[in-house]
C-alpha positions in Angstrom: 17.7 -59.1 -11.6 18.3 -62.0 -14.1 16.6 -60.0 -16.3 18.6 -57.0 -15.6 22.0 -58.8 -16.2 21.1 -60.1 -18.9 20.5 -56.6 -20.2 23.6 -55.3 -19.6 25.3 -58.1 -20.8 23.6 -57.7 -24.4 24.3 -54.4 -24.3 28.4 -54.6 -23.1 28.1 -57.3 -26.8 26.6 -54.8 -28.7 28.7 -51.7 -27.4 31.9 -53.8 -28.0 30.8 -55.1 -31.5 30.3 -51.5 -32.9 33.2 -50.5 -31.5 35.5 -53.8 -33.2 34.0 -52.4 -36.8 34.6 -49.0 -35.9 37.8 -49.8 -35.2 38.0 -52.1 -38.1 36.8 -49.2 -40.8 39.1 -46.8 -39.3 42.0 -49.8 -40.5 40.2 -49.6 -43.6 40.4 -45.9 -44.4 43.6 -45.1 -42.4 45.4 -47.5 -44.4 43.8 -47.2 -47.6 43.5 -50.7 -47.9 41.1 -52.6 -50.8 43.2 -56.2 -49.9 45.7 -55.9 -47.1 47.4 -58.6 -48.4 51.1 -57.7 -49.6 52.2 -59.9 -52.6 55.7 -60.2 -54.7 56.9 -58.3 -57.8 59.5 -56.8 -59.0 59.7 -53.7 -60.7 61.7 -51.2 -63.0 61.5 -47.6 -64.3 61.4 -45.8 -67.9 61.9 -42.4 -68.4 64.1 -39.0 -66.9 63.3 -37.3 -63.4 61.2 -34.9 -65.8 58.4 -37.6 -66.3 58.1 -36.7 -70.1 58.0 -40.0 -71.4 55.0 -41.5 -69.3 52.5 -39.3 -70.1 50.3 -40.8 -73.2 50.1 -44.7 -72.6 48.0 -47.6 -73.4 45.5 -46.5 -70.7 44.3 -43.6 -72.6 45.5 -40.9 -70.9 46.7 -37.3 -71.5 48.9 -35.3 -69.6 49.4 -37.0 -66.5 50.1 -34.0 -65.1 47.4 -31.8 -66.5 44.6 -34.2 -65.5 46.1 -35.1 -61.3 48.5 -37.8 -61.9 51.6 -36.3 -62.2 54.5 -38.8 -61.7 53.3 -41.1 -59.2 52.2 -43.5 -62.1 53.4 -46.3 -63.7 52.9 -49.5 -65.9 51.9 -53.0 -65.6 52.9 -56.0 -66.8 50.8 -58.4 -68.6 49.8 -60.1 -65.8 48.1 -57.2 -63.8 47.6 -55.1 -66.5 44.6 -57.1 -67.2 44.3 -56.2 -71.0 43.3 -52.2 -69.5 40.8 -53.4 -67.1 43.3 -52.1 -63.7 44.2 -49.3 -65.6 43.5 -46.6 -63.4 43.4 -49.1 -60.0 46.0 -47.6 -57.2 49.2 -49.9 -55.5 51.5 -49.2 -52.8 55.0 -50.6 -53.4 57.5 -50.7 -50.7 61.4 -51.8 -51.5 61.7 -55.2 -50.0 64.7 -57.6 -49.2 67.6 -56.0 -51.3 69.7 -54.2 -49.2 72.2 -52.8 -51.3 69.6 -51.2 -53.3 66.4 -50.3 -51.1 67.0 -47.0 -48.9 67.1 -48.2 -45.3 63.1 -46.5 -44.1 62.5 -45.4 -47.2 58.3 -46.4 -46.8 56.6 -47.0 -49.8 54.5 -44.6 -52.5 51.1 -44.9 -53.7 50.7 -44.8 -57.7 47.8 -44.8 -60.3 48.1 -47.7 -63.3 48.8 -45.3 -67.0 50.3 -47.0 -68.6 51.2 -50.6 -70.3 54.5 -52.6 -69.8 54.5 -55.1 -73.4 56.2 -58.3 -73.0 59.0 -59.2 -75.4 59.7 -62.8 -75.9 62.6 -62.1 -78.3 64.9 -62.6 -75.1 65.4 -65.9 -73.1 66.2 -63.9 -69.7 65.4 -60.5 -68.5 62.1 -59.4 -69.9 60.3 -59.0 -66.1 56.6 -57.7 -68.4 56.5 -60.6 -69.8 54.1 -63.1 -68.2 53.3 -65.0 -66.3 55.3 -62.4 -63.4 54.3 -59.5 -62.2 55.5 -56.3 -62.2 55.8 -52.8 -62.2 57.6 -50.3 -64.2 57.7 -46.6 -62.6 57.9 -43.4 -63.5 61.7 -43.0 -62.5 61.2 -40.2 -59.9 58.8 -42.9 -58.2 61.6 -45.6 -58.2 64.1 -43.6 -56.5 61.9 -43.1 -53.9 62.1 -46.8 -53.0 65.9 -47.6 -54.5 68.8 -45.7 -55.7 68.0 -45.7 -59.6 71.3 -47.6 -60.4 70.1 -50.5 -59.2 68.2 -50.8 -62.3 65.2 -53.3 -61.3 63.8 -54.6 -57.6 62.8 -56.7 -56.3 59.0 -54.9 -53.9 56.0 -56.1 -52.4 52.8 -54.5 -53.5 49.1 -54.8 -52.1 45.8 -52.9 -54.2 44.3 -49.7 -52.2 42.0 -46.7 -52.3 43.1 -44.2 -54.8 42.0 -40.7 -52.9 41.4 -38.0 -55.6 40.8 -34.5 -55.4 37.4 -32.8 -57.2 35.8 -34.9 -59.0 35.5 -37.4 -62.0 35.9 -35.7 -65.2 34.8 -36.5 -68.3 36.4 -35.8 -71.6 34.1 -36.0 -74.7 35.9 -37.2 -78.2 34.4 -39.0 -81.6 32.5 -37.1 -84.0 28.8 -36.6 -84.5 28.1 -40.3 -85.0 29.8 -41.8 -82.6 31.1 -40.3 -78.8 34.2 -41.9 -77.1 34.2 -40.4 -73.6 37.8 -40.9 -71.4 37.3 -40.8 -67.6 39.9 -40.3 -65.6 40.4 -38.6 -62.0 38.2 -41.3 -60.9 38.5 -42.2 -56.7 37.9 -45.4 -54.5 39.0 -48.7 -56.2 39.6 -46.5 -59.7 39.8 -49.1 -62.4 36.1 -48.3 -64.2 33.6 -51.8 -64.9 31.4 -50.2 -66.3 29.9 -47.0 -68.3 26.1 -46.0 -68.8 25.1 -42.4 -70.7 21.8 -41.0 -70.9 20.9 -37.8 -73.5 18.6 -35.0 -72.2 16.8 -36.7 -75.6 17.0 -40.4 -75.3 15.1 -41.4 -72.3 16.9 -44.1 -70.8 20.1 -45.1 -69.9 22.4 -46.2 -73.4 25.1 -49.1 -72.3 28.8 -47.8 -73.7 31.5 -50.2 -74.0 35.2 -49.9 -73.5 37.0 -49.0 -76.1 40.4 -49.1 -74.6 41.3 -48.2 -71.6 39.5 -45.6 -69.8 37.8 -44.8 -73.4 34.9 -45.8 -73.8 32.3 -45.6 -77.0 29.1 -45.4 -78.0 27.7 -45.5 -81.3 23.9 -42.8 -80.4 24.4 -39.8 -81.6 24.3 -37.6 -78.6 24.9 -34.2 -80.1 22.8 -31.5 -79.2 22.2 -33.1 -75.9 22.8 -32.8 -72.6 24.7 -35.6 -71.3 24.3 -37.8 -67.8 26.7 -40.5 -67.0 26.6 -43.7 -64.6 30.1 -45.3 -63.5 30.6 -48.3 -61.4 33.8 -48.9 -60.1 35.7 -53.1 -60.5 34.6 -52.7 -56.6 30.3 -52.3 -57.2 29.7 -48.4 -56.3 28.2 -46.5 -58.9 27.9 -43.0 -59.3 24.8 -40.7 -61.1 26.2 -38.3 -62.3 23.0 -36.1 -64.1 23.1 -33.5 -66.5 27.3 -32.9 -66.6 28.2 -31.8 -69.9 25.2 -29.6 -70.8 23.4 -29.5 -74.9 26.0 -26.9 -76.0 28.9 -29.7 -75.6 31.9 -29.7 -78.1 33.9 -32.1 -78.7 37.3 -32.0 -76.7 35.6 -30.6 -74.2 36.3 -31.5 -70.4 33.8 -31.4 -67.7 33.7 -32.0 -64.3 31.3 -34.8 -62.1 31.5 -32.6 -59.1 31.5 -35.8 -57.2 33.6 -38.6 -57.0 34.4 -42.3 -55.6 
């Protein structure tokens, strides 16, 4: 009898642990959280409601509408941009503790880091993107979901969240026959890329790529006429291998769908 009671006690503890783990996982996925903690920052906006001024930028993206980011974007101050390493990361932002300008019950917005808000050392005040300040320069449509545009600048709370992107990771091949530059976009999960390796059908092994700028990665290997595969690792150390996603007859400036995402 004692053995039976011990077994049922063990069983109940096991069930409780499994239920707790499932509940925590549900909470994590449901809130898309990477870091559950909220941090203080400020936010402004740039451009108009069309978002034309938010295209291109220091992360190396092109037409953000064609690439699937739309207007859900932000530029980051030096403290957050981290020399471009944070490009592609996603943030949840909410207006905080400013009843004059925050919309009541505005909720939050989720944006992808696609640009850099440069510091300005020429003025003694009002340089919100100067180190060590944490600052978001949002597209105007995102700012006006949180507060009246006349506010100009608002206090916010922010946290890192998972990026949810439709479709696979996209690879745009640029460069020349002696130098290959690959733009990676539509990256889900952590969103920011830590490492990229490339393999041509004739190279036989994986070649380490280096970050050129933002989300553009480069190699000096001659790869024209070869089908190409990639290993992509995000900042949370998750790696996906994209086998033969680029056919041997590829041309520069073409975009190829990796079919998989984080």
